[in-house]
C-alpha positions in Angstrom: 17.4 29.0 -7.0 17.8 31.5 -4.1 15.7 31.2 -0.9 15.7 33.8 1.8 14.1 33.2 5.2 13.4 36.0 7.6 11.6 36.1 10.9 9.2 38.8 12.2 9.8 39.1 15.9 11.2 35.6 16.1 14.7 34.1 15.6 15.0 31.9 12.6 17.1 28.9 13.5 19.3 27.1 11.2 17.1 24.0 11.3 14.0 26.1 10.2 16.0 27.8 7.4 17.4 24.5 6.2 13.9 22.9 6.3 12.4 25.7 4.2 15.2 25.6 1.7 14.7 21.9 1.3 11.0 22.2 0.9 11.2 25.0 -1.6 13.7 23.1 -3.7 10.9 21.1 -5.1 9.5 24.3 -6.8 12.2 24.1 -9.4 10.6 21.2 -11.1 7.6 23.4 -12.0 9.5 26.5 -12.9 9.9 27.2 -16.5 13.2 28.9 -16.0 15.8 28.1 -13.4 15.9 31.7 -12.1 13.7 31.4 -9.1 13.8 33.8 -6.1 11.9 32.9 -2.9 11.5 35.1 0.1 9.8 33.6 3.1 8.6 35.5 6.2 7.9 33.6 9.4 6.0 34.9 12.3 4.1 33.7 15.4 0.6 35.0 16.3 -0.2 32.8 19.2 -1.5 30.1 19.0 -0.8 30.0 15.2 2.4 30.1 13.3 2.3 32.0 10.0 4.5 31.7 6.8 4.1 34.2 4.0 6.3 34.1 0.8 6.9 35.6 -2.6 8.2 33.6 -5.6 9.6 35.6 -8.5 10.1 34.0 -11.8 11.0 35.5 -15.2 7.8 37.4 -16.0 5.7 36.4 -13.0 5.4 37.0 -9.3 3.4 34.9 -6.8 2.4 35.4 -3.2 1.0 32.9 -0.7 0.2 32.9 3.0 -0.2 29.8 5.3 -0.7 29.2 8.9 -0.4 26.0 11.0 -0.1 24.6 14.5 3.8 24.6 14.1 6.1 26.5 12.1 7.1 23.3 10.1 3.4 22.7 9.2 3.0 26.3 8.0 6.1 25.9 5.8 4.6 22.6 4.5 1.3 24.3 3.6 3.1 27.3 2.0 5.2 25.0 -0.2 2.0 23.0 -1.2 0.4 26.4 -2.2 3.3 27.5 -4.2 3.5 24.2 -5.9 -0.2 24.4 -7.1 0.5 28.1 -8.2 3.4 27.2 -10.2 1.9 24.2 -11.8 -1.1 26.2 -12.9 1.2 28.9 -14.2 3.3 26.3 -16.1 0.1 24.9 -17.8 -0.9 28.3 -18.9 2.6 28.9 -20.6 2.8 25.6 -22.3 1.7 25.6 -26.0 -1.5 23.6 -26.0 -1.6 23.7 -29.9 1.0 20.9 -30.2 -1.3 18.1 -29.4 -3.6 16.2 -31.6 -5.7 18.5 -33.8 -8.2 17.3 -36.3 -7.4 20.2 -38.5 -3.7 19.2 -38.7 -4.5 15.6 -39.3 -6.8 16.3 -42.2 -9.8 14.7 -40.6 -11.5 17.9 -39.9 -14.9 17.6 -41.4 
């Protein structure tokens, strides 16, 4: 998993970069493949802090925006949005025909 953090008219500190990388690492549990590229752009529009990002998987690209009172809150919200997007994508790609099915069991009426 690769995470790139950029700032738009702000300096991205090592602490912010490390925090974003730690938070985005939890996205790997929902990824179908391990090839995940994350790009995050941080900016400040007073009084709000904004975080926007792109996640690239094999065969899918996702984009999300979040804003919060602090940059850390914006990163948390962005991570939550990506977490929900990837979980939804994972549920769509899983084969739902492997579960219980009356036709397979012979009880289909």
